[in-house]
N, C-alpha and C positions, 0 to 999 in steps of 0.2 A: 898547680898540680892538676887541675881539672882539664887543662888543655892537652896534656900528654895523652890521656886515654882517648880523646877525640882524634888526634893525630894517628894514634895507633889504629883506631878504627878504620880511619880513612886508608891507611896504608894497607890494612888486611883486606878491605873490600875492593880496592882498586884492581888487584890482580885477578880476583874472583870474578868481577864484573866483566873484565876483558875476555876471560875464557868463555863466559856465557854469551857474550855478544858476538862471538865468531861461530855462529851455528852453521850447519851444513845447508847448502842451497838445495831447494826443491829439484827433482829431476827435470821438470819442464824447463826451469831457468837454465840448468846446466846444458841441456840439449840446445836451447835457443842460443846461448853463448858460443857454442861450438859451431853452430850453423852460421851465425852472424860474423864470425871471425874467419870464415873460409874466403879465399881469393875469389874475386868477382871474374866471371867469364868474359872475355873480350866480345864486343858485339859481332854479329854476323856480318860478313863482308857482302856488299851488294854485287850480285851477279850482273854481268853486262848482257841484258836481254835486249834483243832488237825488236822494235815494234814493227809489225807488218802494216805499213801505212795504207796500202790499198785495201786490205781486208778491214782495217778499222774504219776506213771511209765507207766502204760497202755497208757495213754493219750500222754505222751512224746514220746513213741514208735510209736504211730499212727501218731503223728505230723511229726516225722522224716521220716516215710514211704511216707507220702503225699508229704512232702517237697522235698524229693529225686526224686519224679516222675515229679515234675514241670519242671525242664530244658528240659527234653525230649518232653514234651507237648508244651512248648514254641518253641522249634525247629520245631515242626510240624506247629505251627501257622505261623512262618516265611516262611514256604513252602506253605501258603495258605490252609492248612488243620487244621481245627478247631476241636479239640477233644471235644465230647459232655460232658464229665465229668470234663473238666478244671474248669468251673465255680463253680461247686459243691465242687470240691476239694479245691479251693481257699477259698470258704466260710467256709468249715469245718476246714481249717488251721486257719482261723482268729478266729473262735469260740473256738477251742482248745487252742490257744495262749492266748485268753482273759481269758478263765477259769483257765488255769495254772498260769497266772500272778495274778489273784485274789486270788488263793489258796496259793501262795508262799508269796505274798507281805503282810506284817503285817498291 
């Protein structure tokens, strides 16, 4: 007879615990679920860009000439002589490198 009330308690608490276990999701999780279940956009197609070979060669040659002159200018800086075109040449090197990188990189 003692086992009957135990089974009765189990049968009564089981539906009640199932109701409490199904809580509402917080708004952040609901939003994240909606966003994660959206279809993925297809990757962008590569445009067929043509590389201007002559311009790239000219810029690469200019970049090489400017870069070859930097060690001598830095040597002057170590002797407390600041070349006036050092800053402009370094900026030009940076611009040429960025432009060449953007032209070559797909």
